[in-house]
C-alpha positions in Angstrom: -64.2 -131.9 -3.6 -64.8 -134.6 -6.2 -61.8 -136.5 -7.5 -61.5 -139.1 -10.3 -59.6 -141.8 -8.4 -59.6 -144.0 -11.6 -60.7 -143.3 -15.2 -60.3 -145.5 -18.3 -62.0 -146.1 -21.6 -62.8 -149.6 -22.9 -64.5 -151.1 -25.9 -68.1 -152.0 -25.1 -71.4 -153.2 -26.5 -74.7 -151.5 -25.8 -77.6 -149.7 -27.5 -79.3 -146.6 -25.9 -81.8 -144.2 -27.5 -81.5 -146.3 -30.7 -77.8 -145.6 -31.0 -75.2 -148.4 -30.9 -72.5 -147.7 -28.3 -69.0 -149.2 -28.8 -67.1 -147.5 -26.0 -67.4 -147.2 -22.2 -65.8 -144.6 -19.9 -65.3 -146.3 -16.5 -64.7 -144.3 -13.3 -64.1 -144.6 -9.6 -64.9 -141.2 -8.0 -64.2 -139.9 -4.5 -66.2 -137.0 -3.0 -65.3 -135.4 0.3 -67.1 -132.6 2.1 -67.4 -131.5 5.7 -65.6 -134.6 7.1 -67.6 -137.1 5.0 -66.1 -139.3 2.3 -68.0 -141.2 -0.4 -67.1 -143.3 -3.3 -69.1 -144.2 -6.4 -68.4 -146.2 -9.5 -69.7 -144.9 -12.8 -69.9 -145.9 -16.5 -70.9 -143.9 -19.5 -71.5 -145.7 -22.8 -70.7 -143.7 -26.0 -70.8 -144.3 -29.7 -67.0 -144.5 -30.4 -67.6 -144.4 -34.2 -63.9 -144.2 -35.0 -60.6 -144.3 -33.1 -60.7 -140.5 -32.4 -64.4 -140.5 -31.2 -64.5 -140.1 -27.4 -67.6 -137.9 -27.3 -69.4 -138.9 -24.1 -73.1 -139.4 -24.3 -75.0 -138.4 -21.2 -78.1 -140.4 -21.9 -76.2 -143.6 -21.1 -74.5 -142.6 -17.8 -75.0 -144.8 -14.8 -73.5 -144.6 -11.3 -73.7 -146.4 -7.9 -72.5 -145.2 -4.5 -70.4 -147.9 -3.0 -69.3 -146.2 0.2 -70.2 -143.3 2.4 -68.9 -142.5 6.0 -67.2 -140.0 8.1 -63.5 -139.8 7.3 -61.1 -139.1 4.5 -59.5 -140.8 1.5 -57.6 -144.0 2.1 -55.2 -145.7 -0.3 -56.1 -149.1 1.3 -59.8 -148.5 0.8 -59.3 -147.2 -2.7 -57.2 -150.4 -3.6 -60.1 -152.5 -2.4 -62.6 -150.5 -4.4 -60.4 -150.8 -7.5 -60.2 -154.6 -7.0 -64.1 -154.8 -7.0 -64.5 -152.2 -9.8 -65.0 -154.6 -12.7 -67.7 -156.6 -10.8 -69.6 -153.4 -9.8 -69.4 -152.0 -13.4 -70.4 -155.4 -14.9 -73.5 -155.5 -12.6 -74.5 -152.0 -13.7 -73.9 -152.8 -17.4 -75.9 -156.0 -17.1 -78.9 -154.2 -15.6 -79.0 -152.1 -18.8 -78.3 -154.8 -21.4 -74.7 -153.6 -21.9 -71.2 -155.0 -21.5 -67.7 -153.7 -21.1 -64.8 -155.5 -22.9 -62.2 -155.3 -20.2 -59.6 -157.0 -22.4 -59.6 -154.1 -24.9 -58.8 -150.8 -23.3 -59.0 -147.7 -25.6 -56.5 -145.7 -23.5 -54.2 -146.1 -20.5 -55.7 -145.8 -17.0 -55.6 -142.4 -15.3 -55.2 -142.4 -11.6 -56.0 -139.3 -9.5 
């Protein structure tokens, strides 16, 4: 079962497919199945043309698995992953010539 442990939207700067992206949806996702647990960080850059525009673009979605092992969810492990989330997302964004403006969230964080 896949669970969004953390989800939040931020201002961002990027261009993909010739379209300027001004928003980023940042995620920490947990997936458990048959006694295995995995975690991945993900970011999707979207146009955010006005304050109501949260239409996600799937041509600018990137993810990275950061953990996979036998076991189950752990609050201690998730806290550590949340502490490293910005660095992980910054590395992914940098690889694609993009950036997330962590100082300007577009909504409140959602924890799952």
